[in-house]
N, C-alpha and C positions, 0 to 999 in steps of 0.2 A: 216847689209845690208843697203845700201843707194840706192835711186832711185830719178830720177828727174821727176817733174810734173809741167808743166807750169811755169818754171823758179824757182821753189821751190825745196827744198830737203826734201825727206821723209826718216826718219831714223827708222829702226825697232830695238826694244830692250827695256828692262825694267830697264837697269842700266844707271846711270849717267844723269838722267833727273833732271835738276835744279829746286829746289823747288820754287824759286822766279818766274820762267817762268810759272810754273803751277798755282801759285797763281795769277799771272797777267791774265791768261786766265779765271780762275774762277771768278775773280772780274769783268772782262769785260762781262761775261755771267750773272752776278748778282747772282752767286752761293755762294759767300762768302763776308763778310765784317767784319771789326773789329776783325781780328784774333789775339789773343795774341801771342807775340813773341815765347813763349815756345811751342806753338802748330804748328808753321809754318813747322816743320820738316815733318808733315803728308803729305805735298804736294809732297815730294819725296818718302816717305815710302809707299804710296799707290801703287807704282810700284813694290815694293819688292815682294809682293805675287801675282802680276798679272801674268797671263799666257803669254800674248802677249801685246805689246804696239807699237804704231806708233806715232812719233812726226813729225811735219811739220815745216820747218825752212825757213825763208827768211833772208838770210845772217846769222847773229848771233842772230836773234830774233825768238823764238818759237811762231808760229802763229796758231798752231792747234795740237790736240792730241786726241788719243783714247786709252783706255786700255781694256783688255778682261780678264775675269775670265772663265776658262774652265777646263773640265776633259780631254781635248785633244782627246776624242774618240767620244762622243755622243752629247754633249751640250756645249754651250758657251753663255756668257752674255756680251753684249757691255756695258761698263761702261764709263762714263765721256767723251763722244764724244763732243768736243768743238772746234770751230774755232773763232779766233779773229773777232770781228764784222766788221772791215774794209776789211776783206778777204772773207766774206760770199758771196755766190752766184757765186763762181768761180769753183764749182765742187770738192772742197777739201774734204768736209764731205763725199760726195758720194764715192770718191776715197778711203778714209779711211775705209768706210764700205766694199767696194770691197776687200781691202787688208785683212781685218779681216775675211770675209767669205771665202776667198781663203785659209786661214790656216786650215779650217775644212769645206770643201765645201759640204760634205754630212751629216753634223751634223745639229742639231737644234740650231738656233740662237735666242736670245731674247734681247730686249732692252726695259727696263721699262722707260717710258718718259712721258712728259706732252703732252696734246692734241695738242698743237701748233706744235709739231714735227711729228705728225702722217703722214702727207702728205709726208714729207721728207723720212721717212722709207718706205712708200708705193712705192715711186719712186726707192728705193733701192731693191725692191722685197720682202719686208716684208708684212705680213698681220697684220692689227690692230685687236687685240683680245678683246679689251675692250674700248668702246667708252665713257668713263666717263672723268672727268677732267684729270686723269692720267690713264695710261693703259700700256699694254704690246704689243709690236710689235713682231711678230715672223716670222722667216724665216725657213721653214722646208726643210732642205737639203735632207732628205731621200725621200721626195716626188719627188724632182727634180731628184735624183739618180734613183728612180724607173722608171721614165719617160725615162731616158737615158739608162735603162737596166742594171744598176749597182747593183741593189738589187732586 
């Protein structure tokens, strides 16, 4: 599936995500440095066992991504949500979270993240569950479903 968002293309899928593009995003975010060549395959292998994934493209450059681990019924965890620093502040991250939650709208969503991302997840409808240096942000779809009369 492809869709357009503010002149960018969002691709859904866990296959064919280039390792070098993921590595570039991780380096830009400060998540990795000095990765030995034999370990670089992990940047594409992380998608193999992911349940869902979305990547964002500006022409031929991957500028954002998110992957999800889920049982597809009750719960899901947002993993590795990252947008290239030059593209931040344009609503791309929020759009990625919306796409994720849309896959399991009445499920429970979690994002373990650092405190500097708490406000972002709150803007996406999550609750911050732990106000330490790192914590879990949660989106309880079943509460929303109850309010809407689905459960």
